[in-house]
DRENPAZA-410918 format. One record per residue: x, y, z of N, C-alpha, C, O, CB in turn; residue number from 1. Coordinates in steps of 0.2 Angstrom, whole numbers, plus 5000, padded with zeros to 4 digits. Each point is the difference from the previous one (the first is absolute). Glycine has a CB too. Example, Ala and Ser with C-alpha at 12.3 -4.5 7.8 and 13.67 -1.06 7.14 Angstrom:
2
+------+------+------+------+------+------+------+------+------+------+------+------+------+------+------+-----+
:  n.x :  n.y :  n.z : ca.x : ca.y : ca.z :  c.x :  c.y :  c.z :  o.x :  o.y :  o.z : cb.x : cb.y : cb.z :   k :
+------+------+------+------+------+------+------+------+------+------+------+------+------+------+------+-----+
: 5066 : 4972 : 5039 : 4996 : 5006 : 5000 : 5004 : 5006 : 5000 : 5005 : 4999 : 5003 : 4986 : 4995 : 5003 :   1 :
: 5007 : 5011 : 4990 : 5004 : 5006 : 5001 : 4996 : 5005 : 5003 : 5003 : 5006 : 5001 : 5003 : 4991 : 4989 :   2 :
+------+------+------+------+------+------+------+------+------+------+------+------+------+------+------+-----+
This chain:
107
+------+------+------+------+------+------+------+------+------+------+------+------+------+------+------+-----+
:  n.x :  n.y :  n.z : ca.x : ca.y : ca.z :  c.x :  c.y :  c.z :  o.x :  o.y :  o.z : cb.x : cb.y : cb.z :   k :
+------+------+------+------+------+------+------+------+------+------+------+------+------+------+------+-----+
: 4277 : 5402 : 5444 : 5005 : 5004 : 5004 : 4997 : 5004 : 5006 : 5004 : 5002 : 5005 : 5002 : 4999 : 4984 :   1 :
: 4987 : 5000 : 5011 : 4997 : 5004 : 5005 : 5001 : 4996 : 5007 : 5001 : 5003 : 5005 : 4991 : 5002 : 4987 :   2 :
: 5007 : 4988 : 5007 : 5001 : 4996 : 5006 : 5007 : 5000 : 5003 : 5001 : 5000 : 5006 : 4990 : 4993 : 4990 :   3 :
: 5014 : 5008 : 5000 : 5007 : 5000 : 5002 : 5001 : 5007 : 5004 : 5003 : 5000 : 5005 : 5000 : 4993 : 4985 :   4 :
: 4994 : 5012 : 5007 : 5001 : 5007 : 5004 : 4996 : 4999 : 5007 : 5003 : 5003 : 5005 : 4997 : 5003 : 4984 :   5 :
: 4995 : 4991 : 5011 : 4996 : 4999 : 5007 : 5005 : 4996 : 5004 : 5000 : 5001 : 5006 : 4988 : 5000 : 4989 :   6 :
: 5014 : 4993 : 5003 : 5005 : 4996 : 5004 : 5006 : 5004 : 5002 : 5002 : 4999 : 5006 : 4994 : 4991 : 4987 :   7 :
: 5007 : 5014 : 5003 : 5005 : 5004 : 5002 : 4998 : 5005 : 5006 : 5004 : 5001 : 5005 : 5001 : 4998 : 4983 :   8 :
: 4990 : 5004 : 5011 : 4997 : 5005 : 5005 : 4999 : 4996 : 5007 : 5002 : 5002 : 5005 : 4993 : 5005 : 4986 :   9 :
: 5002 : 4987 : 5008 : 4999 : 4996 : 5006 : 5007 : 4998 : 5004 : 5000 : 5000 : 5006 : 4989 : 4996 : 4989 :  10 :
: 5015 : 5002 : 5000 : 5007 : 4998 : 5003 : 5003 : 5006 : 5003 : 5004 : 4999 : 5006 : 4998 : 4993 : 4985 :  11 :
: 4998 : 5014 : 5007 : 5003 : 5006 : 5003 : 4996 : 5001 : 5007 : 5004 : 5002 : 5004 : 4999 : 5003 : 4984 :  12 :
: 4991 : 4995 : 5012 : 4996 : 5001 : 5006 : 5002 : 4994 : 5005 : 5001 : 5002 : 5006 : 4989 : 5003 : 4988 :  13 :
: 5011 : 4989 : 5004 : 5002 : 4995 : 5005 : 5007 : 5001 : 5002 : 5002 : 4999 : 5006 : 4991 : 4993 : 4988 :  14 :
: 5012 : 5011 : 5002 : 5006 : 5002 : 5002 : 5000 : 5005 : 5005 : 5004 : 5000 : 5005 : 5001 : 4997 : 4984 :  15 :
: 4991 : 5008 : 5010 : 4999 : 5006 : 5005 : 4998 : 4997 : 5007 : 5002 : 5002 : 5005 : 4996 : 5006 : 4985 :  16 :
: 4997 : 4988 : 5009 : 4997 : 4997 : 5007 : 5005 : 4995 : 5003 : 5000 : 5000 : 5006 : 4989 : 5001 : 4989 :  17 :
: 5015 : 4996 : 5001 : 5006 : 4996 : 5003 : 5005 : 5004 : 5004 : 5002 : 4999 : 5006 : 4997 : 4993 : 4985 :  18 :
: 5002 : 5014 : 5006 : 5005 : 5005 : 5004 : 4997 : 5002 : 5006 : 5003 : 5001 : 5006 : 5001 : 5003 : 4984 :  19 :
: 4989 : 4997 : 5010 : 4997 : 5003 : 5006 : 4999 : 4994 : 5005 : 5001 : 5001 : 5006 : 4992 : 5007 : 4988 :  20 :
: 5006 : 4986 : 5004 : 5000 : 4994 : 5005 : 5007 : 4999 : 5003 : 5000 : 4998 : 5006 : 4991 : 4997 : 4987 :  21 :
: 5014 : 5006 : 5003 : 5007 : 4999 : 5003 : 5001 : 5005 : 5005 : 5004 : 4998 : 5005 : 5000 : 4997 : 4984 :  22 :
: 4994 : 5011 : 5010 : 5001 : 5005 : 5005 : 4996 : 4998 : 5006 : 5002 : 5001 : 5006 : 5000 : 5008 : 4986 :  23 :
: 4992 : 4989 : 5008 : 4996 : 4998 : 5005 : 5003 : 4994 : 5004 : 5000 : 5000 : 5006 : 4990 : 5004 : 4988 :  24 :
: 5013 : 4991 : 5002 : 5003 : 4995 : 5003 : 5006 : 5002 : 5005 : 5001 : 4997 : 5005 : 4995 : 4996 : 4985 :  25 :
: 5008 : 5012 : 5007 : 5006 : 5002 : 5004 : 4998 : 5003 : 5006 : 5004 : 5000 : 5005 : 5001 : 5002 : 4984 :  26 :
: 4989 : 5001 : 5012 : 4997 : 5003 : 5006 : 4996 : 4995 : 5004 : 4999 : 5002 : 5006 : 5001 : 5009 : 4988 :  27 :
: 4998 : 4984 : 5004 : 4996 : 4995 : 5003 : 5004 : 4997 : 5006 : 5006 : 4998 : 4998 : 4987 : 5000 : 4992 :  28 :
: 5004 : 5000 : 5015 : 5004 : 4996 : 5005 : 4995 : 4995 : 5003 : 4994 : 5001 : 5001 : 5013 : 5009 : 5002 :  29 :
: 4996 : 4984 : 4997 : 4996 : 4994 : 5003 : 5004 : 4997 : 5006 : 5006 : 5000 : 5000 : 4989 : 4998 : 4988 :  30 :
: 5001 : 5000 : 5017 : 5003 : 4997 : 5006 : 4998 : 4993 : 5000 : 4995 : 4998 : 5000 : 5005 : 5013 : 5006 :  31 :
: 5006 : 4984 : 4995 : 4999 : 4993 : 5001 : 5001 : 4999 : 5007 : 5004 : 5003 : 5003 : 4999 : 4994 : 4985 :  32 :
: 4994 : 4997 : 5014 : 5001 : 4998 : 5007 : 5001 : 4993 : 5001 : 4998 : 4996 : 4996 : 4995 : 5014 : 5007 :  33 :
: 5010 : 4988 : 5003 : 5001 : 4993 : 5001 : 4999 : 5000 : 5008 : 5001 : 5005 : 5004 : 5006 : 4992 : 4985 :  34 :
: 4993 : 4997 : 5013 : 5000 : 4999 : 5008 : 4994 : 5003 : 5003 : 5000 : 5003 : 5005 : 5012 : 4996 : 4995 :  35 :
: 4982 : 5001 : 4996 : 4994 : 5003 : 5003 : 5001 : 5008 : 5001 : 4997 : 5003 : 5004 : 5001 : 4986 : 5002 :  36 :
: 5006 : 5014 : 4989 : 5001 : 5007 : 5000 : 5006 : 5002 : 5005 : 5001 : 5006 : 5000 : 4987 : 4995 : 4998 :  37 :
: 5015 : 4994 : 5005 : 5006 : 5002 : 5004 : 5006 : 5003 : 4996 : 5004 : 5004 : 5003 : 4992 : 4987 : 5005 :  38 :
: 5004 : 5007 : 4986 : 5005 : 5003 : 4995 : 4997 : 5003 : 4994 : 4996 : 4996 : 4997 : 5013 : 4995 : 5007 :  39 :
: 4992 : 5015 : 4995 : 4997 : 5003 : 4994 : 5006 : 5004 : 4996 : 5004 : 5003 : 5002 : 4985 : 4999 : 5004 :  40 :
: 5010 : 4997 : 4987 : 5004 : 5003 : 4995 : 4996 : 5004 : 4995 : 4996 : 4997 : 4997 : 5013 : 4993 : 5005 :  41 :
: 4993 : 5016 : 4997 : 4997 : 5004 : 4996 : 5005 : 5002 : 4994 : 5005 : 5001 : 5001 : 4988 : 5004 : 5008 :  42 :
: 5004 : 4993 : 4985 : 5004 : 5001 : 4994 : 4996 : 5005 : 4995 : 4994 : 5001 : 5000 : 5011 : 4987 : 5001 :  43 :
: 4999 : 5015 : 4994 : 4997 : 5004 : 4995 : 4997 : 4996 : 4994 : 5002 : 4994 : 5000 : 5006 : 5015 : 5004 :  44 :
: 4989 : 4994 : 4992 : 4997 : 4996 : 4994 : 5006 : 4998 : 4996 : 4999 : 4995 : 4995 : 4991 : 5011 : 5005 :  45 :
: 5016 : 4996 : 5001 : 5006 : 4998 : 4996 : 5004 : 4995 : 5004 : 5005 : 4998 : 4997 : 4995 : 5013 : 4997 :  46 :
: 4998 : 4987 : 5012 : 5003 : 4995 : 5003 : 5005 : 5002 : 5005 : 5004 : 4996 : 5003 : 4994 : 4997 : 4988 :  47 :
: 5003 : 5014 : 5010 : 5005 : 5003 : 5005 : 4997 : 4999 : 5007 : 4994 : 5002 : 5001 : 5010 : 5006 : 4990 :  48 :
: 5000 : 4989 : 5014 : 4998 : 5000 : 5006 : 5000 : 5006 : 5004 : 5005 : 5004 : 5000 : 4999 : 4984 : 5000 :  49 :
: 4991 : 5015 : 5003 : 4999 : 5006 : 5003 : 5001 : 5000 : 5008 : 5004 : 5003 : 5003 : 4989 : 5001 : 4987 :  50 :
: 5003 : 4991 : 5013 : 5000 : 4999 : 5007 : 5000 : 4993 : 5002 : 4997 : 4996 : 4996 : 4997 : 5015 : 5005 :  51 :
: 5009 : 4987 : 5005 : 4999 : 4994 : 5003 : 4998 : 5001 : 5007 : 5003 : 5004 : 5003 : 5005 : 4990 : 4989 :  52 :
: 4986 : 5003 : 5010 : 4998 : 5001 : 5007 : 5001 : 4993 : 5003 : 4997 : 4995 : 4997 : 4995 : 5015 : 5001 :  53 :
: 5011 : 4989 : 5008 : 5000 : 4994 : 5004 : 4998 : 5001 : 5007 : 5002 : 5004 : 5003 : 5008 : 4992 : 4990 :  54 :
: 4985 : 5000 : 5009 : 4997 : 5000 : 5006 : 5006 : 4998 : 5005 : 5003 : 4995 : 4999 : 4985 : 5002 : 4997 :  55 :
: 5013 : 5007 : 5009 : 5006 : 4999 : 5005 : 5000 : 4993 : 5003 : 5005 : 4998 : 5002 : 4995 : 5014 : 5000 :  56 :
: 4994 : 4985 : 4999 : 4999 : 4993 : 5003 : 5004 : 4995 : 4996 : 5002 : 4995 : 5002 : 4987 : 5008 : 5002 :  57 :
: 5012 : 4998 : 4989 : 5004 : 4996 : 4996 : 5007 : 5000 : 5001 : 5004 : 4996 : 4997 : 4987 : 5005 : 4995 :  58 :
: 5012 : 5004 : 5011 : 5007 : 5001 : 5000 : 5003 : 4996 : 5006 : 5000 : 5002 : 5006 : 4999 : 5010 : 4989 :  59 :
: 5003 : 4982 : 5003 : 5003 : 4995 : 5005 : 5006 : 4997 : 4996 : 5000 : 4997 : 4995 : 4989 : 5000 : 5011 :  60 :
: 5017 : 5005 : 4997 : 5006 : 4997 : 4997 : 5000 : 4993 : 4999 : 5004 : 4998 : 4995 : 5002 : 5011 : 5011 :  61 :
: 4990 : 4987 : 4997 : 5000 : 4993 : 4999 : 4996 : 4998 : 4994 : 5000 : 4994 : 4998 : 5002 : 5004 : 5014 :  62 :
: 4994 : 5007 : 4986 : 4995 : 4998 : 4995 : 5001 : 5005 : 4993 : 4995 : 5001 : 4997 : 4997 : 4996 : 5012 :  63 :
: 5014 : 5004 : 4990 : 5002 : 5004 : 4994 : 4997 : 4997 : 4994 : 4998 : 5004 : 4995 : 5012 : 5001 : 5011 :  64 :
: 4991 : 4989 : 4993 : 4998 : 4996 : 4994 : 4992 : 5001 : 4998 : 4998 : 5001 : 4995 : 5012 : 4991 : 5007 :  65 :
: 4987 : 5008 : 5004 : 4992 : 5001 : 4999 : 4999 : 5007 : 4998 : 4996 : 5001 : 4995 : 5002 : 4990 : 5014 :  66 :
: 5005 : 5014 : 4994 : 4999 : 5007 : 4998 : 5002 : 5001 : 4992 : 4997 : 5003 : 4997 : 5005 : 5000 : 5015 :  67 :
: 5004 : 4994 : 4986 : 5002 : 5000 : 4993 : 4995 : 4998 : 4996 : 4998 : 5003 : 4994 : 5014 : 4996 : 5009 :  68 :
: 4985 : 4995 : 4998 : 4995 : 4997 : 4996 : 4994 : 5004 : 5000 : 4997 : 5000 : 4994 : 5007 : 4989 : 5009 :  69 :
: 4994 : 5014 : 5002 : 4994 : 5004 : 5000 : 5001 : 5006 : 4996 : 4995 : 5003 : 4996 : 5002 : 4993 : 5015 :  70 :
: 5009 : 5007 : 4989 : 5002 : 5006 : 4996 : 4999 : 4998 : 4992 : 4997 : 5004 : 4996 : 5011 : 5001 : 5013 :  71 :
: 4995 : 4989 : 4990 : 5000 : 4998 : 4993 : 4992 : 4999 : 4998 : 4998 : 5002 : 4994 : 5014 : 4993 : 5007 :  72 :
: 4984 : 5002 : 5003 : 4993 : 4999 : 4998 : 4996 : 5006 : 5000 : 4996 : 5001 : 4995 : 5005 : 4988 : 5011 :  73 :
: 5001 : 5016 : 4998 : 4996 : 5007 : 4999 : 5002 : 5003 : 4994 : 4996 : 5003 : 4996 : 5004 : 4998 : 5016 :  74 :
: 5007 : 4999 : 4986 : 5002 : 5003 : 4993 : 4996 : 4996 : 4995 : 4998 : 5004 : 4995 : 5014 : 4999 : 5010 :  75 :
: 4988 : 4991 : 4995 : 4997 : 4996 : 4994 : 4992 : 5002 : 5000 : 4997 : 5001 : 4995 : 5011 : 4990 : 5006 :  76 :
: 4989 : 5010 : 5005 : 4993 : 5002 : 5000 : 4999 : 5007 : 4997 : 4995 : 5001 : 4996 : 5003 : 4992 : 5015 :  77 :
: 5006 : 5011 : 4991 : 5000 : 5007 : 4997 : 5001 : 5000 : 4993 : 4996 : 5004 : 4996 : 5008 : 5001 : 5014 :  78 :
: 5001 : 4991 : 4987 : 5001 : 5000 : 4993 : 4994 : 4997 : 4996 : 4998 : 5002 : 4995 : 5014 : 4996 : 5008 :  79 :
: 4985 : 4997 : 5000 : 4994 : 4997 : 4997 : 4994 : 5005 : 5000 : 4996 : 5000 : 4995 : 5007 : 4989 : 5009 :  80 :
: 4997 : 5015 : 5001 : 4994 : 5006 : 5000 : 5002 : 5005 : 4995 : 4995 : 5002 : 4996 : 5003 : 4996 : 5016 :  81 :
: 5008 : 5003 : 4987 : 5002 : 5005 : 4994 : 4998 : 4997 : 4994 : 4997 : 5004 : 4995 : 5012 : 5001 : 5012 :  82 :
: 4993 : 4989 : 4992 : 4998 : 4997 : 4993 : 4993 : 4999 : 4999 : 4998 : 5001 : 4994 : 5012 : 4993 : 5007 :  83 :
: 4986 : 5005 : 5004 : 4993 : 5000 : 4999 : 4997 : 5006 : 4999 : 4996 : 5001 : 4995 : 5003 : 4990 : 5013 :  84 :
: 5004 : 5015 : 4995 : 4997 : 5006 : 4999 : 5002 : 5002 : 4992 : 4996 : 5003 : 4997 : 5006 : 5000 : 5015 :  85 :
: 5004 : 4996 : 4986 : 5002 : 5001 : 4993 : 4996 : 4997 : 4995 : 4998 : 5003 : 4995 : 5014 : 4998 : 5009 :  86 :
: 4986 : 4992 : 4997 : 4996 : 4997 : 4996 : 4993 : 5003 : 4999 : 4997 : 5000 : 4995 : 5010 : 4989 : 5008 :  87 :
: 4990 : 5013 : 5003 : 4994 : 5003 : 5000 : 5000 : 5006 : 4996 : 4995 : 5002 : 4997 : 5003 : 4993 : 5015 :  88 :
: 5007 : 5009 : 4990 : 5000 : 5007 : 4996 : 5001 : 4999 : 4993 : 4997 : 5003 : 4996 : 5008 : 5002 : 5014 :  89 :
: 4999 : 4990 : 4988 : 5001 : 4998 : 4993 : 4994 : 4998 : 4996 : 4998 : 5002 : 4995 : 5014 : 4995 : 5008 :  90 :
: 4984 : 4999 : 5001 : 4994 : 4998 : 4997 : 4995 : 5006 : 4999 : 4996 : 5000 : 4995 : 5005 : 4989 : 5011 :  91 :
: 4999 : 5016 : 4999 : 4996 : 5005 : 4999 : 5002 : 5004 : 4993 : 4996 : 5003 : 4997 : 5002 : 4998 : 5016 :  92 :
: 5009 : 5000 : 4987 : 5003 : 5004 : 4994 : 4998 : 4996 : 4993 : 4999 : 5004 : 4996 : 5010 : 5000 : 5012 :  93 :
: 4992 : 4990 : 4992 : 4999 : 4997 : 4994 : 4993 : 4998 : 4998 : 4998 : 4997 : 4995 : 5014 : 4998 : 5006 :  94 :
: 4983 : 5006 : 5004 : 4993 : 4998 : 4999 : 4999 : 4993 : 5000 : 4996 : 4998 : 4997 : 5003 : 5013 : 4997 :  95 :
: 5005 : 4985 : 5010 : 4999 : 4993 : 5000 : 5003 : 4996 : 4994 : 4999 : 4994 : 4999 : 4991 : 5008 : 5007 :  96 :
: 5014 : 5002 : 4990 : 5003 : 4997 : 4994 : 5005 : 4994 : 5002 : 5004 : 5001 : 5004 : 4995 : 5011 : 4990 :  97 :
: 5000 : 4983 : 5003 : 5004 : 4994 : 5002 : 5006 : 5000 : 4995 : 4999 : 5000 : 4994 : 4991 : 4993 : 5010 :  98 :
: 5016 : 5007 : 4999 : 5006 : 4999 : 4996 : 5002 : 4993 : 4999 : 4998 : 4996 : 5004 : 5006 : 5015 : 5001 :  99 :
: 5000 : 4988 : 4990 : 5002 : 4993 : 4999 : 5005 : 4998 : 5006 : 5003 : 5004 : 5003 : 4996 : 4997 : 4984 : 100 :
: 5001 : 4992 : 5014 : 5004 : 4997 : 5005 : 5007 : 5003 : 4999 : 5003 : 5000 : 4995 : 4990 : 4990 : 5006 : 101 :
: 5010 : 5012 : 5005 : 5007 : 5002 : 5000 : 5001 : 5007 : 4998 : 5006 : 5003 : 5000 : 4997 : 4986 : 4997 : 102 :
: 4992 : 5014 : 5001 : 5000 : 5008 : 4998 : 4997 : 5004 : 5006 : 4995 : 4998 : 5002 : 5005 : 4999 : 4986 : 103 :
: 5004 : 5008 : 5014 : 4997 : 5004 : 5005 : 5001 : 5008 : 4999 : 5005 : 5001 : 4995 : 4997 : 4989 : 5013 : 104 :
: 4995 : 5014 : 4995 : 5001 : 5007 : 4999 : 5003 : 5003 : 5007 : 4998 : 4997 : 5005 : 4992 : 5004 : 4986 : 105 :
: 5014 : 5003 : 5009 : 5003 : 5003 : 4994 : 5005 : 4995 : 4997 : 5003 : 4996 : 5004 : 4996 : 5016 : 5001 : 106 :
: 5003 : 4989 : 4989 : 5004 : 4995 : 4997 : 5007 : 5000 : 5002 : 5004 : 4997 : 4998 : 4989 : 5005 : 4992 : 107 :
+------+------+------+------+------+------+------+------+------+------+------+------+------+------+------+-----+
């Protein structure tokens, strides 16, 4: 039973650290870019778009589709950076603990 008590303490510490990580993620911001940096999108760790910057040289009424595609690409780049950041932080939190396929934290 001693091991069970230790496991419970470890689980409680992990839960506390998860709460801290979630707060850090809420405050983290990542910027994705496309078009060589001509379009930039900044999102929070929770995926909320905070800012979009567009180089004025891209604003051409005849090229709206290109601009739209660049915005989507920048959003996807920012999202990928947030996910990489989150995986890195989770790896630090779990000490490299490998979870079974399909299982992720937080549950």
